[in-house]
MIZAGU-9410 format. One record per atom (N, C-alpha, C, O, CB): atom name; x, y, z; residue number from 0. Coordinates in Angstrom, 2 decimals, always signed. Atoms other than C-alpha are relative to their C-alpha. Glycine has a CB too. Layout:
('CA',(X,Y,Z),NUM)
...
//
This chain:
('N',(-0.97,-0.16,+1.04),0)
('CA',(+79.98,+93.32,+135.09),0)
('C',(-0.40,-0.78,-1.25),0)
('O',(-0.73,-1.96,-1.19),0)
('CB',(+1.36,-0.45,+0.49),0)
('N',(+0.43,+0.66,+1.26),1)
('CA',(+79.18,+92.55,+131.48),1)
('C',(+1.12,-0.87,-0.63),1)
('O',(+2.31,-0.56,-0.54),1)
('CB',(-0.45,+1.07,-1.03),1)
('N',(-0.97,+0.86,+0.63),2)
('CA',(+80.81,+89.72,+129.59),2)
('C',(+0.10,+0.29,-1.48),2)
('O',(+0.80,-0.44,-2.18),2)
('CB',(-0.34,-1.45,+0.24),2)
('N',(+0.03,-0.27,+1.39),3)
('CA',(+80.22,+91.28,+126.19),3)
('C',(+1.41,+0.60,-0.37),3)
('O',(+2.01,+1.36,+0.39),3)
('CB',(-1.19,+0.97,-0.35),3)
('N',(-1.20,-0.62,+0.56),4)
('CA',(+83.28,+92.12,+124.09),4)
('C',(-0.22,+1.25,-0.75),4)
('O',(-1.07,+1.32,-1.63),4)
('CB',(+0.67,-0.92,-0.88),4)
('N',(+0.25,-1.35,+0.72),5)
('CA',(+83.56,+95.74,+122.96),5)
('C',(+0.06,-0.16,-1.52),5)
('O',(+0.77,-1.02,-2.03),5)
('CB',(+1.10,+1.11,+0.42),5)
('N',(+0.14,+0.11,+1.53),6)
('CA',(+82.73,+96.28,+119.22),6)
('C',(+1.38,+0.21,-0.61),6)
('O',(+1.66,-0.38,-1.65),6)
('CB',(-1.06,+1.10,-0.61),6)
('N',(-1.23,-0.24,+0.61),7)
('CA',(+86.26,+97.57,+118.60),7)
('C',(+1.17,-1.00,+0.47),7)
('O',(+2.34,-0.75,+0.20),7)
('CB',(+0.35,+1.43,+0.28),7)
('N',(-0.99,+0.87,-0.54),8)
('CA',(+88.06,+94.64,+120.28),8)
('C',(+0.80,-0.67,-1.05),8)
('O',(+1.97,-0.98,-0.81),8)
('CB',(-0.62,-1.00,+0.86),8)
('N',(-0.68,+0.63,+1.07),9)
('CA',(+88.96,+93.08,+116.93),9)
('C',(+0.59,+0.92,-1.02),9)
('O',(+1.18,+0.49,-2.01),9)
('CB',(-0.88,-0.90,-0.65),9)
('N',(-0.52,-0.99,+0.98),10)
('CA',(+89.89,+96.28,+115.18),10)
('C',(+1.52,+0.09,+0.15),10)
('O',(+2.08,-0.07,+1.24),10)
('CB',(-0.66,+1.43,+0.21),10)
('N',(-1.42,-0.36,+0.03),11)
('CA',(+93.45,+96.98,+114.17),11)
('C',(+0.28,+1.34,-0.68),11)
('O',(-0.50,+1.83,-1.49),11)
('CB',(+0.78,-1.07,-0.70),11)
('N',(-0.27,-1.39,+0.57),12)
('CA',(+95.11,+100.26,+113.28),12)
('C',(+0.51,-0.18,-1.45),12)
('O',(+0.90,-1.28,-1.84),12)
('CB',(+1.11,+0.84,+0.90),12)
('N',(-0.43,+0.06,+1.29),13)
('CA',(+96.04,+101.08,+109.78),13)
('C',(+1.47,-0.51,-0.09),13)
('O',(+1.82,-1.26,-1.01),13)
('CB',(-0.17,+1.34,-0.62),13)
('N',(-1.38,+0.45,+0.02),14)
('CA',(+99.73,+100.53,+110.65),14)
('C',(+0.01,-1.47,+0.25),14)
('O',(+0.79,-2.16,-0.41),14)
('CB',(+0.85,+0.75,+1.02),14)
('N',(-0.03,+1.40,-0.37),15)
('CA',(+98.98,+97.09,+112.16),15)
('C',(-0.58,-0.80,-1.26),15)
('O',(-0.07,-1.87,-1.59),15)
('CB',(-0.87,-0.26,+1.37),15)
('N',(+0.51,+0.68,+1.25),16)
('CA',(+96.88,+96.13,+109.02),16)
('C',(+1.07,-0.09,-1.06),16)
('O',(+1.26,-1.12,-1.71),16)
('CB',(-1.23,+0.76,-0.59),16)
('N',(-0.99,+0.00,+1.01),17)
('CA',(+99.69,+97.23,+106.77),17)
('C',(+1.08,-1.03,+0.27),17)
('O',(+1.52,-1.72,-0.65),17)
('CB',(+0.58,+1.35,-0.11),17)
('N',(-0.96,+1.00,-0.35),18)
('CA',(+102.17,+95.08,+108.73),18)
('C',(-0.56,-1.41,-0.22),18)
('O',(+0.15,-2.27,-0.74),18)
('CB',(+0.42,+0.19,+1.42),18)
('N',(+0.56,+1.41,+0.27),19)
('CA',(+99.85,+92.02,+108.63),19)
('C',(-0.06,-0.32,-1.47),19)
('O',(+0.31,-1.42,-1.89),19)
('CB',(-1.46,-0.16,+0.59),19)
('N',(-0.01,+0.22,+1.45),20)
('CA',(+99.34,+92.46,+104.90),20)
('C',(+1.39,-0.30,-0.62),20)
('O',(+1.57,-1.18,-1.46),20)
('CB',(-0.58,+1.22,-0.67),20)
('N',(-1.40,+0.20,+0.47),21)
('CA',(+103.10,+92.77,+104.31),21)
('C',(+0.47,-1.37,+0.34),21)
('O',(+1.05,-2.07,-0.49),21)
('CB',(+0.96,+1.02,+0.60),21)
('N',(-0.51,+1.27,-0.36),22)
('CA',(+103.81,+89.70,+106.33),22)
('C',(-0.68,-1.12,-0.69),22)
('O',(-0.06,-2.14,-0.98),22)
('CB',(-0.09,-0.19,+1.43),22)
('N',(+0.72,+1.06,+0.71),23)
('CA',(+101.12,+87.68,+104.63),23)
('C',(+0.48,-0.11,-1.49),23)
('O',(+0.57,-1.20,-2.05),23)
('CB',(-1.54,+0.27,+0.07),23)
('N',(-0.46,-0.05,+1.40),24)
('CA',(+102.36,+88.79,+101.13),24)
('C',(+1.53,-0.21,-0.11),24)
('O',(+2.06,-0.28,-1.22),24)
('CB',(-0.40,+1.35,-0.64),24)
('N',(-1.47,+0.18,+0.04),25)
('CA',(+106.02,+88.31,+102.04),25)
('C',(+0.72,+1.25,-0.58),25)
('O',(+1.70,+1.12,-1.31),25)
('CB',(+0.36,-1.25,-0.86),25)
('N',(-0.56,-1.15,+0.47),26)
('CA',(+106.81,+91.91,+101.33),26)
('C',(+0.21,+0.94,+1.23),26)
('O',(+0.15,+0.51,+2.39),26)
('CB',(-0.87,+0.60,-1.10),26)
('N',(-0.25,-1.03,-1.09),27)
('CA',(+107.52,+95.18,+103.33),27)
('C',(-1.28,+0.98,+0.10),27)
('O',(-2.04,+1.21,-0.83),27)
('CB',(+1.40,+0.88,-0.36),27)
('N',(+1.06,-0.95,-0.20),28)
('CA',(+105.09,+97.60,+104.80),28)
('C',(+0.07,+1.17,-1.01),28)
('O',(-0.96,+1.67,-1.45),28)
('CB',(+0.05,+0.54,+1.43),28)
('N',(-0.20,-1.12,+0.89),29)
('CA',(+106.56,+100.30,+102.54),29)
('C',(-0.51,-0.33,-1.36),29)
('O',(-1.13,+0.51,-2.00),29)
('CB',(+1.44,+0.38,-0.08),29)
('N',(+0.56,+0.52,+1.30),30)
('CA',(+105.71,+98.27,+99.43),30)
('C',(-1.53,+0.01,+0.01),30)
('O',(-2.18,+0.38,-0.97),30)
('CB',(+0.50,-1.46,-0.27),30)
('N',(+1.49,+0.00,-0.15),31)
('CA',(+102.18,+97.88,+100.68),31)
('C',(-0.45,+1.39,-0.16),31)
('O',(-1.32,+1.65,-0.99),31)
('CB',(-0.48,-0.57,+1.38),31)
('N',(+0.38,-1.38,+0.06),32)
('CA',(+101.91,+101.61,+101.24),32)
('C',(+0.06,+0.61,-1.41),32)
('O',(-0.82,+1.35,-1.85),32)
('CB',(+0.85,+0.78,+0.90),32)
('N',(-0.17,-0.59,+1.45),33)
('CA',(+103.28,+102.42,+97.69),33)
('C',(-1.03,-0.53,-0.91),33)
('O',(-1.51,+0.19,-1.77),33)
('CB',(+1.41,-0.32,-0.63),33)
('N',(+1.03,+0.67,+0.76),34)
('CA',(+100.83,+99.91,+96.17),34)
('C',(-1.33,+0.64,+0.24),34)
('O',(-2.11,+0.85,-0.69),34)
('CB',(-0.05,-1.46,+0.33),34)
('N',(+1.29,-0.60,-0.36),35)
('CA',(+97.92,+101.46,+98.07),35)
('C',(-0.05,+1.43,-0.54),35)
('O',(-1.14,+1.88,-0.88),35)
('CB',(-0.20,-0.01,+1.56),35)
('N',(+0.06,-1.36,+0.51),36)
('CA',(+98.87,+104.95,+96.91),36)
('C',(-0.21,+0.01,-1.48),36)
('O',(-0.74,+0.98,-2.02),36)
('CB',(+1.25,+0.76,+0.35),36)
('N',(+0.17,+0.16,+1.45),37)
('CA',(+98.89,+103.76,+93.29),37)
('C',(-1.41,-0.26,-0.38),37)
('O',(-1.79,+0.02,-1.52),37)
('CB',(+0.85,-1.11,-0.51),37)
('N',(+1.38,+0.49,+0.31),38)
('CA',(+95.30,+102.49,+93.47),38)
('C',(-0.92,+1.24,-0.29),38)
('O',(-1.84,+1.10,-1.09),38)
('CB',(-0.59,-0.88,+1.24),38)
('N',(+0.86,-1.15,+0.22),39)
('CA',(+93.74,+106.03,+93.55),39)
('C',(-1.42,-0.28,+0.17),39)
('O',(-2.18,-0.11,-0.78),39)
('CB',(+0.19,+0.54,-1.32),39)
('N',(+1.38,+0.32,-0.17),40)
('CA',(+90.49,+105.01,+95.07),40)
('C',(-0.78,+1.25,+0.43),40)
('O',(-0.42,+1.96,+1.37),40)
('CB',(-0.16,-1.14,+1.02),40)
('N',(+0.84,-1.20,-0.23),41)
('CA',(+87.83,+107.68,+95.03),41)
('C',(-0.75,-0.06,+1.34),41)
('O',(-1.12,-1.16,+1.75),41)
('CB',(-1.03,+0.16,-1.15),41)
('N',(+0.79,-0.04,-1.21),42)
('CA',(+86.07,+108.73,+98.24),42)
('C',(-1.42,-0.45,-0.34),42)
('O',(-1.90,-0.18,-1.44),42)
('CB',(+0.01,+1.44,+0.62),42)
('N',(+1.37,+0.54,+0.32),43)
('CA',(+82.60,+107.07,+98.48),43)
('C',(-0.98,+1.09,-0.46),43)
('O',(-1.84,+0.82,-1.30),43)
('CB',(-0.60,-0.70,+1.26),43)
('N',(+0.79,-1.04,+0.48),44)
('CA',(+80.96,+110.46,+98.10),44)
('C',(+0.15,+0.39,-1.45),44)
('O',(-0.77,+0.96,-2.03),44)
('CB',(+0.23,+1.10,+0.77),44)
('N',(-0.30,-0.31,+1.38),45)
('CA',(+82.59,+110.84,+94.67),45)
('C',(-0.15,-1.18,-0.94),45)
('O',(+0.10,-1.06,-2.14),45)
('CB',(+1.37,+0.52,-0.10),45)
('N',(+0.12,+1.14,+0.77),46)
('CA',(+81.90,+107.36,+93.50),46)
('C',(-1.25,-0.06,-0.88),46)
('O',(-2.30,+0.49,-0.55),46)
('CB',(+0.04,-1.12,+0.88),46)
('N',(+1.19,+0.11,+0.91),47)
('CA',(+79.62,+106.50,+90.55),47)
('C',(-0.74,-1.17,+0.41),47)
('O',(-0.15,-2.22,+0.67),47)
('CB',(+0.36,-0.11,-1.48),47)
('N',(+0.83,+1.18,-0.31),48)
('CA',(+76.71,+104.28,+91.35),48)
('C',(-0.43,-0.65,-1.24),48)
('O',(-0.87,+0.02,-2.17),48)
('CB',(-1.20,+0.36,+0.81),48)
('N',(+0.41,+0.78,+1.14),49)
('CA',(+75.97,+101.52,+88.92),49)
('C',(-1.02,-1.06,+0.42),49)
('O',(-1.00,-1.52,+1.56),49)
('CB',(+1.20,-0.65,-0.67),49)
('N',(+0.96,+1.04,-0.36),50)
('CA',(+73.14,+99.05,+88.81),50)
('C',(+0.45,-1.33,-0.70),50)
('O',(+0.44,-1.45,-1.93),50)
('CB',(-1.48,+0.43,-0.44),50)
('N',(-0.48,+1.29,+0.52),51)
('CA',(+74.45,+95.47,+88.41),51)
('C',(-1.06,-1.06,+0.13),51)
('O',(-0.79,-2.23,-0.16),51)
('CB',(+1.26,-0.43,+0.73),51)
('N',(+1.06,+0.90,-0.19),52)
('CA',(+71.17,+93.87,+89.16),52)
('C',(-0.49,-0.65,-1.32),52)
('O',(-0.13,-0.17,-2.39),52)
('CB',(-1.09,+0.70,+0.69),52)
('N',(+0.55,+0.62,+1.20),53)
('CA',(+69.37,+91.60,+86.71),53)
('C',(-1.14,+0.67,-0.60),53)
('O',(-1.66,+0.21,-1.62),53)
('CB',(-0.39,-1.32,+0.27),53)
//
């Protein structure tokens, strides 16, 4: 029997993450969801790559 921890052992669901964030911020999960919806994050495939190197 292996003593290794599965890679997904520390993963949480989206709902659990929302609840943790709401608890940390002192707000409700609904407010976290509304704020996330307002961010309008583009999918990685549609993102613009920029070079910030020196």
